[in-house]
C-alpha positions in Angstrom: 39.5 12.1 -31.4 36.3 11.5 -29.5 35.7 13.7 -26.5 34.1 12.2 -23.3 31.0 14.3 -23.9 30.6 12.8 -27.4 31.2 9.3 -26.1 28.5 9.9 -23.4 26.0 11.1 -26.0 26.7 8.1 -28.3 26.2 5.7 -25.3 23.0 7.5 -24.3 21.8 7.4 -27.9 22.4 3.6 -28.1 20.4 3.1 -24.9 17.6 5.3 -26.1 17.4 3.4 -29.4 16.6 0.2 -27.5 13.0 1.5 -27.2 11.0 1.1 -30.4 8.3 3.5 -29.1 5.5 0.9 -29.5 3.6 2.1 -26.4 3.0 -1.4 -25.0 4.6 -0.4 -21.8 2.3 2.6 -21.2 -0.6 0.5 -19.9 1.6 -0.9 -17.2 3.0 2.5 -16.0 1.2 3.7 -12.9 1.9 7.4 -13.5 0.6 7.2 -17.1 -2.5 5.3 -16.0 -3.1 8.0 -13.4 -2.5 11.0 -15.7 -3.0 9.8 -19.3 -0.2 12.3 -20.1 2.2 10.9 -22.7 5.1 12.7 -20.9 4.3 10.6 -17.9 4.7 7.3 -19.8 8.0 5.4 -20.3 8.2 6.3 -24.0 7.3 9.9 -23.2 10.2 10.1 -20.8 12.5 8.5 -23.2 11.4 10.9 -25.9 12.1 13.9 -23.6 15.6 12.6 -22.8 16.3 12.0 -26.5 15.1 15.5 -27.4 17.3 17.1 -24.8 20.3 15.0 -25.9 19.7 15.9 -29.6 19.2 19.6 -28.8 15.6 19.6 -30.0 14.5 21.0 -26.6 16.4 23.9 -25.2 18.0 23.2 -21.9 16.9 26.4 -20.2 15.6 26.7 -16.6 11.9 26.4 -17.4 12.3 23.5 -19.7 14.6 21.7 -17.3 12.0 22.1 -14.5 9.2 20.6 -16.6 11.3 17.7 -18.0 12.8 17.0 -14.5 9.2 16.9 -13.1 8.2 14.2 -15.6 11.3 12.2 -15.0 10.9 12.4 -11.2 7.4 11.1 -11.4 8.7 7.8 -12.5 8.1 5.4 -9.5 11.0 3.1 -10.5 8.7 0.1 -10.4 10.2 -1.2 -13.7 6.9 -2.7 -14.8 7.5 -1.1 -18.2 10.7 -3.1 -18.8 8.8 -6.4 -19.6 7.3 -4.9 -22.7 
């Protein structure tokens, strides 16, 4: 029997897999253009979420603060979605 948490992780994994990590979106991301920090790019944010979901990054307080900061810097402009 699949638990709700397992189902949520499977759904998240399917959504994360839609990105092929090509990097075409980065040049259109205002926060990446400003900082040149891969964590501030759309694929960087997706990689952070995937790593947290897979347990590759520990979900402790300091990590959560750093990851949350990168996620919150997204302006929501959605310019990355066309690529």
